[in-house]
C-alpha positions as CSV (number, residue, x, y, z in Angstrom):
1,M,-0.1,0.0,0.0
2,E,2.8,2.4,0.9
3,Q,4.3,2.0,-2.6
4,L,0.9,2.6,-4.3
5,I,0.6,5.7,-2.3
6,T,4.1,7.0,-3.2
7,E,3.4,6.4,-6.9
8,I,0.2,8.1,-6.9
9,K,1.6,11.2,-5.2
10,S,4.6,11.1,-7.6
11,L,2.3,11.2,-10.6
12,E,0.3,14.1,-9.0
13,K,3.4,16.2,-9.4
14,S,3.8,15.1,-12.9
15,E,2.4,16.0,-16.3
16,I,0.0,13.2,-15.8
17,G,-1.2,15.1,-12.8
18,E,-1.7,18.2,-14.6
19,Q,-3.9,16.3,-17.4
20,I,-6.0,14.7,-14.7
21,R,-6.7,18.1,-13.0
22,A,-7.6,19.6,-16.3
23,K,-10.1,16.9,-16.9
24,R,-12.1,18.1,-13.7
25,T,-12.9,21.5,-15.2
26,E,-13.5,19.7,-18.6
27,F,-15.9,17.1,-17.2
28,K,-18.0,19.7,-15.4
29,K,-18.9,21.4,-18.8
30,N,-20.4,18.1,-19.8
31,R,-23.4,18.6,-17.7
32,A,-24.1,22.1,-19.3
33,T,-26.7,20.8,-21.8
34,R,-29.1,17.9,-22.4
35,E,-27.3,16.8,-25.3
36,T,-23.7,16.7,-23.6
37,I,-25.3,14.8,-20.8
38,F,-26.9,12.3,-23.0
39,S,-23.9,11.8,-25.2
40,E,-21.9,10.8,-22.0
41,L,-24.6,8.5,-21.0
42,C,-24.4,6.7,-24.3
43,F,-20.7,6.7,-24.0
44,C,-20.9,4.8,-20.8
45,L,-23.6,2.5,-22.2
46,T,-21.1,1.6,-25.0
47,T,-18.2,1.1,-22.8
48,A,-19.8,-1.7,-20.8
49,N,-18.1,-5.1,-21.6
50,S,-16.0,-3.1,-24.2
51,S,-13.5,-0.4,-23.8
52,A,-13.0,3.3,-23.1
53,E,-11.3,3.5,-26.5
54,M,-14.3,2.0,-28.4
55,G,-16.7,4.1,-26.5
56,I,-14.7,7.3,-27.5
57,K,-14.5,6.2,-31.1
58,I,-18.5,5.6,-31.0
59,Q,-19.0,9.0,-29.3
60,N,-16.8,10.9,-31.8
61,A,-18.8,9.4,-34.7
62,M,-22.1,10.2,-33.3
63,R,-21.3,13.6,-32.7
64,E,-21.0,14.3,-36.3
65,D,-24.7,14.2,-36.9
66,N,-26.3,13.7,-33.5
67,G,-26.5,10.1,-34.1
68,F,-27.3,9.0,-30.4
69,E,-30.5,11.1,-30.6
70,R,-31.4,11.1,-34.2
71,L,-30.9,7.7,-35.5
72,S,-33.6,4.9,-35.3
73,E,-32.8,1.8,-33.4
74,K,-32.1,-0.1,-36.7
75,Q,-29.9,2.7,-38.1
76,L,-28.1,2.9,-34.8
77,S,-27.4,-0.7,-34.7
78,K,-26.1,-0.6,-38.4
79,A,-23.9,2.4,-37.4
80,L,-22.4,0.7,-34.4
81,R,-21.6,-2.5,-36.2
82,A,-19.8,-0.5,-39.0
83,L,-17.7,1.1,-36.3
84,G,-16.7,-2.5,-35.3
85,Y,-18.8,-2.6,-32.2
86,R,-19.6,-6.0,-30.8
87,F,-23.0,-5.6,-29.2
88,Y,-24.6,-3.3,-31.7
89,N,-28.2,-4.7,-31.4
90,V,-28.5,-4.7,-27.8
91,R,-26.6,-1.4,-27.1
92,A,-28.6,0.4,-29.9
93,S,-32.0,-0.8,-27.9
94,Y,-30.5,0.6,-24.7
95,I,-29.6,4.0,-26.1
96,V,-33.1,4.3,-27.7
97,E,-34.7,3.2,-24.6
98,A,-32.7,5.7,-22.6
99,R,-34.0,8.7,-24.8
100,K,-37.2,8.3,-23.0
101,Q,-35.5,9.3,-19.7
102,K,-33.5,12.2,-21.2
103,E,-35.6,15.1,-19.5
104,N,-35.8,13.2,-16.2
105,I,-32.0,12.8,-16.2
106,W,-31.6,16.4,-17.1
107,G,-33.6,17.5,-14.3
108,M,-32.0,15.1,-11.6
109,I,-28.5,16.1,-12.6
110,R,-29.3,19.7,-12.5
111,E,-30.8,19.5,-9.0
112,C,-28.4,16.7,-7.6
113,H,-27.6,16.9,-4.0
114,N,-26.7,13.5,-3.3
115,E,-24.5,11.5,-5.9
116,F,-25.3,8.1,-4.3
117,E,-29.0,8.4,-4.6
118,L,-28.8,9.7,-8.1
119,R,-26.6,6.6,-9.1
120,D,-29.2,4.4,-7.5
121,W,-31.8,6.1,-9.6
122,L,-29.8,5.5,-12.6
123,V,-29.2,1.9,-12.0
124,D,-33.0,1.4,-11.3
125,N,-34.1,3.5,-14.4
126,I,-31.7,3.2,-17.2
127,K,-31.4,-0.2,-18.9
128,G,-27.8,-1.1,-19.3
129,L,-26.3,0.8,-16.4
130,G,-24.9,-1.0,-13.6
131,H,-23.3,0.7,-10.5
132,K,-19.8,0.8,-12.4
133,E,-21.5,2.4,-15.6
134,A,-23.6,4.7,-13.6
135,S,-20.5,5.9,-11.5
136,H,-18.4,6.3,-14.6
137,F,-21.2,8.6,-16.3
138,L,-21.5,10.7,-13.2
139,R,-17.7,11.1,-12.9
140,N,-17.8,12.4,-16.5
141,L,-20.1,15.0,-15.5
142,G,-18.1,16.2,-12.9
143,F,-19.4,14.2,-9.8
144,Y,-16.1,12.5,-8.1
145,N,-17.4,10.7,-5.0
146,L,-18.3,7.4,-6.7
147,A,-15.9,4.6,-7.5
148,I,-15.6,3.1,-11.0
149,L,-14.9,-0.5,-10.2
150,D,-13.6,-2.0,-13.6
151,R,-11.3,-4.9,-13.9
152,H,-8.2,-2.8,-13.6
153,I,-9.3,-1.1,-10.4
154,L,-10.3,-4.4,-8.9
155,R,-7.1,-6.1,-9.8
156,T,-5.4,-3.3,-8.0
157,L,-7.3,-3.8,-4.9
158,H,-6.5,-7.5,-4.8
159,E,-2.9,-6.9,-5.4
160,K,-2.8,-4.5,-2.4
161,K,-4.6,-7.1,-0.4
162,L,-7.7,-4.7,0.1
163,I,-10.0,-7.6,-1.1
164,D,-9.6,-11.3,-0.9
165,S,-10.2,-12.4,-4.4
166,L,-11.2,-11.1,-7.9
167,P,-14.9,-11.4,-8.2
168,S,-16.3,-12.8,-11.3
169,S,-19.4,-10.5,-11.1
170,L,-20.4,-7.6,-8.8
171,D,-23.7,-7.2,-7.2
172,E,-24.7,-4.0,-5.4
173,K,-23.7,-5.4,-2.0
174,K,-20.1,-6.2,-3.1
175,Y,-19.8,-3.1,-5.1
176,L,-20.5,-0.8,-2.1
177,K,-18.2,-3.0,0.0
178,Y,-15.3,-2.5,-2.4
179,E,-16.1,1.0,-2.9
180,K,-15.4,1.4,0.9
181,E,-12.2,-0.2,0.6
182,M,-11.3,2.4,-2.1
183,E,-12.0,5.0,0.5
184,K,-8.9,3.9,2.5
185,I,-6.8,5.0,-0.5
186,C,-8.6,8.1,-0.9
187,K,-8.0,9.3,2.6
188,L,-4.2,8.4,2.2
189,T,-3.9,10.4,-1.1
190,N,-6.5,13.1,-0.1
191,L,-8.2,12.4,-3.6
192,K,-11.8,11.7,-4.3
193,Q,-13.0,8.4,-5.8
194,G,-13.3,9.8,-9.3
195,E,-9.9,11.5,-9.2
196,L,-8.2,8.3,-7.7
197,D,-9.7,6.3,-10.4
198,F,-7.5,8.2,-13.1
199,Y,-4.3,7.5,-11.3
200,L,-5.1,4.0,-10.6
201,W,-6.1,3.5,-14.2
202,Y,-2.9,5.1,-15.5
203,L,-0.7,2.9,-13.3
204,K,-2.5,-0.3,-14.9
205,T,-2.6,0.9,-18.4
206,G,-0.4,3.9,-19.1
207,K,-3.4,5.8,-20.1
208,A,-5.5,8.7,-18.7
209,L,-8.7,8.4,-20.6
210,K,-12.1,9.5,-19.6
């Protein structure tokens, strides 16, 4: 654990730390409009069981003609498939279904006083969003108190003996338990969960993606 804390603090002082701090300002801008919020939601829907790189590729392509909001389910599925995305049919259906909640999401983001309650609402009401994806979505809008427990983060927790084993799946109970374990690192680094995620992800992958 001590080595991990040292590595994180070293990164904070580096160019990577500057990039990560810049993202804090950048991400808050994503909640400025209904369109930017919905785009980030769709990004997180497409990263599930895929990768951030693929999600970014899809998001950039969809921005050109507002595809996330404009395309029919069939057209969206075809576009996702053309981009090399594996789960084109099911994610297209999730995105089209999520459009029905666009105004509700906008209102809840604008009035949010409790990130944990908002995450619960998203998990319960947006098909395709689990706790990880909902946390990722909210972090990309500038909410930083939620852990994004992907395989890289879980592996780090396991290597540092904060969890006994790598789980094959995460139910709500396990997710919240591991999130509390992440808080131990947060306290030692004076970072919030969403900020810490960037550093842990960089240490595992050499990348600081959103």
